[in-house]
N, C-alpha and C positions, 0 to 999 in steps of 0.2 A: 603174626602173618600182617597185619596193620602197619605195625613198626618198621617192618622188613621194607614193606612196598611204600612207605614214606621216606624211608631213607632212599630207597631207590628214585623215588620221585626228586627228593632235594639234589640228588646227583647229576639227575637229568637238567634241574633247572640252572646248576652250577655250569654244566657243560653249555647250554645254552648261552647262558650268560657271556661265558669267555670267548665262544664263537662269534658272538654278536660285538664283542669289543675286538674281536680281532679284524673282524671284516669292518669296521667302523675305523679302526685304525689304518688299515690297508685303503680305505675309502679315500681315507686325509690324503694317503701318501699319493694316490693316484692324483686327486683334484690338484695338489700340489704341484707334481710334475705336469699337470693339462691344464694351464688355467683358462683354457676358453671354457671350461666346464663350471666355473664361477660364474655367479653374478650377484650384483651387477658388474658389468665390466668393461662398459663403453665409455662415456663420459664419468659417471662414478666408478669406484671400484670397492670392493671390500675394506680395504685399508683406508681407504678415502671416506667410508661412511665413517669408520671408528672413530678416525680423526675429527670429523666435523662434529659429531656427537661430543667428543671430548671438549671442543672447543667453543661449542654455542654458549651466548651469554658473553663472549668475551672479547666477539670480533665483530665491531660496531657495524661495517658495511656489509657484511654476511649476514648478520643477525636483521639487520633493515631490511634486506633484501628477501630474507627468509619471510619475515615478520609480513610484508607486502603480497608475496608468493601466496601465502598460506591465505591472507584475506580474501585474494581474487578467486582461488580455488575454492575454498569454503562457500563462497558465493554461488559459485556455480554448481555445486554439489545440491546446495540447498534448493536452487532451480529447477535443477533436473537436466535432461540432457535430449536432445533432438538429433537423429540422424535422417534428414532429409531425402527425398529423390532429387538428384541432382537436376537442373534445369538453367541456371543462371550465369551469366557472364560473371567477371570480379564487380563486387559492389553489391550483387543482389544475395538476395536472402541464404539461398542454398550453398551460394560459396561462401559467404562470410562465414556462416554456420558451421560449415566442416573445416573451415580453416581455423577457426576458434575451437574445434572439437580436437584439432592436433595438437595445438598449443596448449591446451588447458591439459590433456592428457600426458603430454611430456612433463608438463608441472607436478600434477598429482603424482606420476610413477617415483620424481625426485623426493617429494613429500614423504611419501610414504618409507622410503628407505632411510631418509634424515630423520623424520619424527616417529617411525616404528607405529604409525596408526594405520590401521588395517580400511579404515573407512575408504583412503585415496586408492588403496589397492582394488579395491572393490568397486569404485568408480571407473576406474580402466578397465579392469575386467568387463564390467556390463557393458561400456561402450565397445569395447572390442568386440565381443559377441552379437551385439546389433549389427554392428558392421560386416561381421561373418555371415549373419543371416541373409542381410541385404545385397551385400557385394555382388554376389553370383549371379544375382537377379537383374542387374542394371546392364543395359545397353553402352554403346558407346555415348559419351555427351551428346545431348541434342544440339548443341550450338556449333555450327561448322567452320567457324573462322580458322581454328587452327590447323597446320600441317601436321599435326601429332595429337588427336584428341583425346582428352582421358575418360574417364568414367566415373570418377568422384567430381572432377572438376573439368572446366572447357578443355584445358590443354594439359597434357604428359606432364608438364613441367610441374604444375601445382599439385598432381596426383605425386610425383616424387617428392614435392615439400611435405605432403602429409607422412609418406613412409619414413623419409629422415627423422622428423619429429617422432613418429609413433613407436619407431624400432627403438627409441630410448624407453618411451613407459613401456614398451613390451620388456626389454631387458631388465628395468628397475622392479616388475611384479612377477617375473619369472618365476621364481621359487614359490610365490603365493599361488598359485596355479599348480592344478594337478598334471600328472601326467597327461591324462586325456585330453584335458582343457587346453594344452599348449598343442596337442596334434590337431584337435578342432582348427585352433588360430591357424595353426601354420599349413594346414591341409586345403581349407575354405578361405583364408583370408591373404594370409600374407606371401605363400608361394604362387597364387595366382596372380595377385597383385605386382608383384616381381617381374613374372613373366609378361603380362600386359604393358608394362613400361619399356621391356626390354625386347623380349622375342617377338612380341606383337608389333613393337613400335622401333623397327634399329634406323629408321630415318630420325629420330630422336635420341636415340640412345648411341648409335655409334656416329658421332659427332664431335668435333674439337669446339666447343661452344659451351656458355655457361648452363645453358639447358641441358646437354649431356653430362656436365659435371654435377648437375643435382640428380639426373637420373643414376649416374654410376654409383655416388656415395647412397642413394635410397637403397638401390640393390645392395651393395657393399656393406651396409649398416645392419640390415636385418640379417644378411648373411653371417655375420659375425655373431648377432645376438641369437642365431638358429644353429649355429656352428656348422653351417652348409657351406662346404669347399667348392660345389660346383657353382653356386651363387655367387660366391665370394672371386671365383675366377672370372666368371663373367663380367663382375663391376672391374677388375681392374683391367679386364685385355678384351672388353667387348663382347658382342655376341653375334655369332657365325650366320649369314644369311645367304639362303639358296638363291639362285636366279637373280645375283646382284645385278642393279642398273647403275653403272659408274657415274651415268649423267644425270640421275635423276636429281632435280634442285626442290629443295623446299620454299616455302613461302615467306621464310623468315629471311631470306638473302645469303643462305649458305649453301653448301653442298655436302652431301653423307661422303663418308670414307671411302674411296673406293678399295677393291681387294689389294690386299699386300699393305696397307698403311696401317699404321699405328693408331689403335683406337681403345677406349676404356679411361679409367681414372688418370695413369700414367700418362697418356698421351694430352691428356687435358692439363695436367701438369706441365709436360714438357714443350709444348709449342705457345700456348698463348702468354707463359711468363718469360719475361727476358730474364737475364742472370742478375739484373738489378731487383726483381721482385716487382716490375711493371707489367700488368695487365693489361694485353692490347686493345680489349674492349673499353678500356677506360675506368676511372676511381668509381664510378656510380655502380657499375657492372662488377667490376671487383669487389665491392663493399659486399655486393648481392650473393656473388659466388664465392666470397671467403668464408662463408657458414658452411656449405657443405664439403669445402676444401679442407678446413681444418676440423671439422667435427669428425668427419670420415677420419683423417688422419690422426687425430687424438685418440679414436676407439680401436684404429689399427696398431698405433704405438703403445696401448694397453696391452692388447691381447697378443700383438704378434711384435714384442720390441725386438726381436733380432733383425727384422726385417730395416728397421732404421730409416722409416718412411720419413721422418724430419732432416733427414740428412741427404734425401735425393735430391738430384741436381743442385749439388752443394748448397742445401739447406734454402731453398729458394721460397718453399711456403714460409717459414719463418721470415725471411726477407721482406716477402711482400707484407707483413704486417708493417715494418715501419716505412716500405714505400708508400702503403696506403695514407698512412697517416700522414706523410709528406706531401700529399696531393689534397691536403684540407688548408683551408683559410683561416685567418686568424680566430674565426669563431668556431671551427672544427667542422665548416661546411666542404662538401668534395667539389673540386672543381668541376665545371661543365667540360668534359670532354667526350665528344661523341654523345650517344643518346645518355640523356641524364636529366633529373628532374631537380630544379632550386630547389634548395634548402635540404636536402640528405646531407646527414652529418655522423659524425662519430659516435653521436648519442644513440643511434639506432641500435635495436637490441644485438643483430648479429654482430656489430664491432664491439659489443660487451666481450661477446664470446672470444672473436679474433683478439682483442687485446689479451685477456686471461690466457687463452691457450698459447698465445705469442710468449707472454711472462714464464707460464709455467716449464715450457717444452725448448723456451728459447734463452735460458741461462739466466732468467730472474734480470732481465733489466730493468734498473729502476726507474728508468725513463719512462717505461710503459705504466707505472704504479701512479704517475702525475695524471697520465690520461683515464687511468681507473677512478681515480678518486673524482675527477670531474663527472665522469659517468654516474657515480655515485650509486653504483650497482655492480653487482658481481654475478658470475652463473654458479647454480648450486651445485656444485662437484668440486674433485679435487684441483682443477686449475685455479675456479672461482676462491678456494680455501686459501691456496697460494698467495694469491694477489691479496687477500683479507689480510692475513698474516705479515706478507710484505707493507702492508699499509699502517697496520697498526704498531710494527716495530718501527716505524718512520724511515723506511727505508729507498721513499720515494725521492726522483730528482726530477726538476724541470724537462719537460719534453721540448727541446729547443729545435725549433723548424729554421735551416739555413737553406740558401740557394742551394738547388742543387738539379743535375742532369739526370734522367730516369730513362736509361737506353729501352727501345723498343725491339719486338723479335725475338725468337726463340734463342738465338746467339747474341743478341745484343747488338746486332748491325742492319737493324731497319727503323734508322732514325731515333728519335727520342722524344721527350718533353724536357723543356729547359725552363726552370722557376727562378726567377731572380727576385730574392726579396733584399729589400734596402729600406732601411729606417720602417715605418709603418706600412710600404705599399709594398704587395705582390704581384709580379708579373707573371703571366704563366703563356709561354710562347710553345705552339705545339708544330712539330715536326717530325711527327710519327708514320708507322702504316697505316692502313685503312681502319683496324679495329675490327674485324669480322662484320657479322651484318648489322652490328649496331654503328658502324663508322658513320662519318659525314664526311661531304668532299670539300675539305677545309684546311688543305696543308698552308704551313706557314700564316696560320691563324693567330690571334693572341685575346688574353682579358687580363684586365687591371682590377686589382682590389687594394684598398684601403682601409686599413683596422677591420679587416674582413667584409668590409661591403664592396658590390661589385660596381665599378665605376664605368669601365668598358666592357659590355657584357657581351658573352656567349648565350644564344636563344635556350639553348639547351634541346628538349625534346616538345613535341607536342602531343601531349597526353596528360590525362588526368588521372592519376592511377588509384584504383579502386573507388571512383567515382562514378556510379553507373550511368547516371545522366549523359557523362559524357562517352560514347561509344563503350559503355560496359567496360570503363575503366580501361581499355585497351588504348593502343595506338591509334592515333587519330589519322587519315588520309592525309592531311597538312604536314606530320611527319616526313613523307617523302615530298610532298609538293613543294614543302618549305624549308622545315628544320635541317634536313639534309644537305639542301643544296648550297652551293658557293656563297650566292648574294646574302646567305643569312647570317654569314660570319664575317670576321673583320680580315679578309683576306681578298686577294685579287682574283677579279671574275675577268674573263676574254671573251669579247664579243658577245655579251649576256649569256654565256653557257656555262655551266658547271664544271669544273675540275673533271677530268677522265669522262667526259660527257654525262657524269652524273649515273655512272652504270658500277655497278659491284663489281662484276666481271673485270673490268679495266683496272678501277682504284684499288682492288685486292692484290694485283700483281706487283705495285709499286710503292716505294715510301720514300719520304724527303731524307736529306742527309744533314748531317752535324758538319758545320764549318767552323765554328769556334765556340767553345764555350768556357769560360775565364771568370773566375770570381774570387781570385785570390786578393783582388785589391777592392775592399768593402766600398771605398767611394766611385769606383768605376768598375761595374759588373755587365759582360758583354756575352749575349748569345747570337749566334749567327747560324743559318742553315740554308740550303738550297734545294729547289725542287726542279727536274727537269723534265718531267713526264706529264703533267697536270694538263697541256697543252701542246701537242706535236708543234715542234720547231721552235718552243718558246723556253727560254731559262728564267728563275726566278729566284733571286737572292734577297734575303731578308737579314738584315741584322738589328737588334734591341739593345739597347745598352740605357742602364740605369745609373745615373751621374747625382753624387751628393756635393754641394758646392756650399761654401760657406755662407753666401748671399742669399742662399734659400732656405726657408724653415723643413720642408719637406723635399727629399731626392726628386729630379723630375726623369723623364723618359726620352730617348732619342730613338726615332725609328727611321730607318733606311729600306726603303725597298728600291733593288734594281731589276728591271725589265729588258730583256732582249730577246729578239723573235727574228725570224727568218721573212716575216710579212707584216705588212701594216695592218694594225688591228684597234679595235676600242677598250680599254682598259677601263675598269671600275674598281676602285677601293673604299668600300664601304667603313662608317666607324659608328659603331653603337653604342652611343652615350646614354647613361641614365642619367636624368636629373631635368632641370627647368632652363631653357636657354634664357640668357640674362641678356646676350649683345653678339652682335657678329659686327667685325669691321668691313665688311662687304656689302654692296646692295644688292639686293637680290627682290625676283618678282615672284610675288605670294599669288598662287591661283585662286581664283572665286571658288572655282571646282577642281578640286584636287584629280589628277590623271594618274591612271594606273600605268606603272612603269613599263612594263613589258607583256609578253604574253607567254612565257615559258620559265623553266628554270627557275623558279622562285620570284621572280620579276614580276608576276603577274599577282602575286600577295602584297606588293608595294604600291601604295599612293605616293604620287610626286605633289607636294605642296608648295615646294618652290625652289626658285634656280637662278642661278648667276652665271655669267660668263665672266671669269676674271681676267685680270690684265698681266698676270706674272708676278704680282706681288705678294708678300705673305698674306693669307687669310687667316683670321682668328675666328674660333666659336667658344664664348665665354657662357659656362652654366653653373647651375645652383645645385646641390646635391645632399640630401641632409644637413643644411646648413653649411656647408663647405662649396667654397669656389674651386673651378677647374677652368684650363682654358687649354686649347687644341691649337697648335699653330701650324700651318702647313706651307713649305714652299710650292709655288705653282707656274706653271708656263705659260704664257700667251694662248689665249684660246681654252684653257683647261675650264670645266665647268664644275660648278659646286651646286649639289642638288640636296636639297632638305627633304625628305621621306619621311613617311610613317608605313608600317607594319598593318594589315587587314584588309587589303582589297581582296576581291572574290574570296570572302569567307563568309559565306549564310548563316553558318551555325555558331559563330561569334566564337572559333577554335583558338584563335589566334590572338595574343596580346596587342594592342594597339601603341608599340611603341617606336622610338624614332631613331632615325640615322642621319647622317652626312655622308654623302658620296662624292668623292673627289673622282671626274671623268677626263678621260684624256683619248680624244679620238684620232682616228687616221694616223699614227706613230708605228714606228718599229720596236723602237727600243724607247722606254720610259722610266724615269725616277720620281721616286715618292720620297719626300724627306718631311717629318715632324716632328714636334713636341708635344708633351701632354704635361700639365704641371698641375700639382695641386698646392695652393696658393693663400689661401683666404679663408675666412669665417663669418658667418652672421649670428649673432644672437637675437632671436624674437623676444627675450626678454628686457634687454637694454636698446634692443632696434637698433643697434650698431653694425655696420658692416667693415670690417677689418681687412685689408689687402685682398681687395677684391679684384684686382686687376691684374693681368700676366704681368712677369717679372721679365719676360722675354722682350727686346725690342725687335730683335729681327733674327732669323736663321738663313742661310744663305748656303746654296751649293758653290764652293769656291774652286772646286776641281774636281773632274769626272773624265773617268776613263775607263779602258777595260781593265788595266791594272788596278787603279786607284780612283777611290771616291772620298773628298774632304767636303766638311761642312762646319760651319763657322757659325757661333752662337754670339751672339751680342745681348748684354743686359740693359736694363734700362739706367743700373748704376754706371755703365760705361766699360764694364768687364768683357772682354773679347777672348773665347777659347775655340780651340778647333781638335774635331775630331777626324781622322783619317783612319779607313779601314783598306788592307790591302785586299782586293777582289780574287785574285787568283792564287796566293801563296798565303798557307793558313800557319805556317810552320813558326815554331816558337823562338827558333834559331834564325829566321830569314832578316836580312838586311835590306834596308831601304832608303833609298833616298830621292826626293822629288822637290821640285822647286815650285811655290805657290806664291803669286803675288811678289816675286823678288825676295822671297825667303824661302831659304833652304829649310827641309825637316829631313832630320834623318834619326830611324831607331831599328830596333830590333825587334822583330814578333809581329803579327798578323795587323797591329792597328796602334794606334798613335793617340794620344789626348793630352795636350797643355791649355794653360792661359797664355795668350801670345801678347797681351799688353801688360 
């Protein structure tokens, strides 16, 4: 009997085993058919983890990043973590602690997958459960400044940052957790969190703005991690709102989407990006938004490859990577278009991710490898592995930044940014749309760089990011009263009033227009644009030219601005040079006590330190910056005024930088013409104490012809060479034929402009 029972028992065991094997095989088939059930799957994939483990120790840049990441996370684990009750603005303890928490959780989750060490998963799990315990008890953040207050942070924007990173950590430890633990986290933390930044804050979530992009990506990332189709639809298409007020305006300068308007992630791809990949808010915020755009696209592509997210809108997200890198100077720092902090560069962590994703999903462009090599780190995921292998195999090629025009507007028909690169100088000419709430009133402004150093500057923004002492790290009031105003930029100001009356509602309706952009001849590059809406009844046409001449060590810049108006006005053209004044060729009256230049529109922040009424001859300003000499030469007309000024008036909290400007002013005229040149021409050695070529090479510039149809400028050098540049003001056709007589000489040419040495 015992033998018979034993045989029956063995048979039962065999049957159970066979059933288990059968179920396991079926489970594998289902898993392969439904990839969304696999984890990790957002930025890391199961195959990616296998490939990374197989290559560890053989991929130097990846190994270096892995080692440094492990060191950071191990140190944090040894210290333990804190989940404090939120109370601070940016820079405060609670803000910075929660920010550190989500960054470290993301890193720890990745380390768990790569190193297969449970201590990293436990660290993430413990912290997530602490958040799940506390989050339901937290009220809306106590700091009231934001139009959409968060719960963890003072604004929903930062809460979204938290969820974008934390969703990656959750995905990485998903299989470490039990089903009950996952249910607790999703029920008590992730779903309420996603609901709060979307359903409870549609004024944040249903926008076209970098804020909404972070919100859409946050909800989308956690949706993908949890396989929640409803949340994913919300991320892609926005949240439905009852009793919607289409006129409700947020305090960040934008409008909530009206009923029927497209909202959600793809709306934020469609509208802010031009077909060239330029982001209308400018490169500083493109850099910030590139992370949620691309990290969500990476996850979406990994999980739902059939949707072909990287092909959307003619692959604009991939184009945006190259566009963004082209919007940096020789040092890799982003040009200051709209709100922007000086010094931000492609060495920022979000750009490491941008470059790696761009390479991995964009056809393995070898030029991106050279940027990654300079960044000297990669992301610890499939994309970072691809870059590390590419570098190891020596595939990189130099990323060559050339002169380029990047269109603005969803359809590329709302102006552009023109970048002229000649020799070691870079000229950035702005003739774009407004740039949403981060835009400035600075149509047809420019900035100039040499070897990556800002020579003619854009002020940027009035904000000390994440420095608590300065307004909690937020935008200061001077960002509105100074930085956004027209007088803060190198562009025309009429009657001491900002363009578009300094109002977002007006400025956002208009854009400048490209007139000419031609860089076919590296010795003569031309960008020209028109603005006809900044001041009613006034048309502005600015042309900027870089000229390489054998008599000059460096290229020089020719700047022509034509103003035509229906009425008489005062015109100011500021020139924000950086460095120390060496000499002027005009006498000026320096005030014992500087005067405040005006009452509003940014003028209240400018001191008038000296001035001169000029007699119609060229004025020259010679200055020294970083041991290099520069000269600004300008054509003047009788009774023009030159004003030497400085920023810093009406600034009780020392929020503004006390930098200098020269303003050329024309009073009581309808039409005006501003013509100038900018030269880099000499050096000074503090070691040998020798100044070389410290004076301008230009003897005189003169307007030799000016009409509605044509403007001609003659440039005479001190070596006796004479050259002439003529622009057709009304006909930009490349096939247009022209003929005019100037000083008994006839000039004939085809195309919108003409340049020649005339002696």
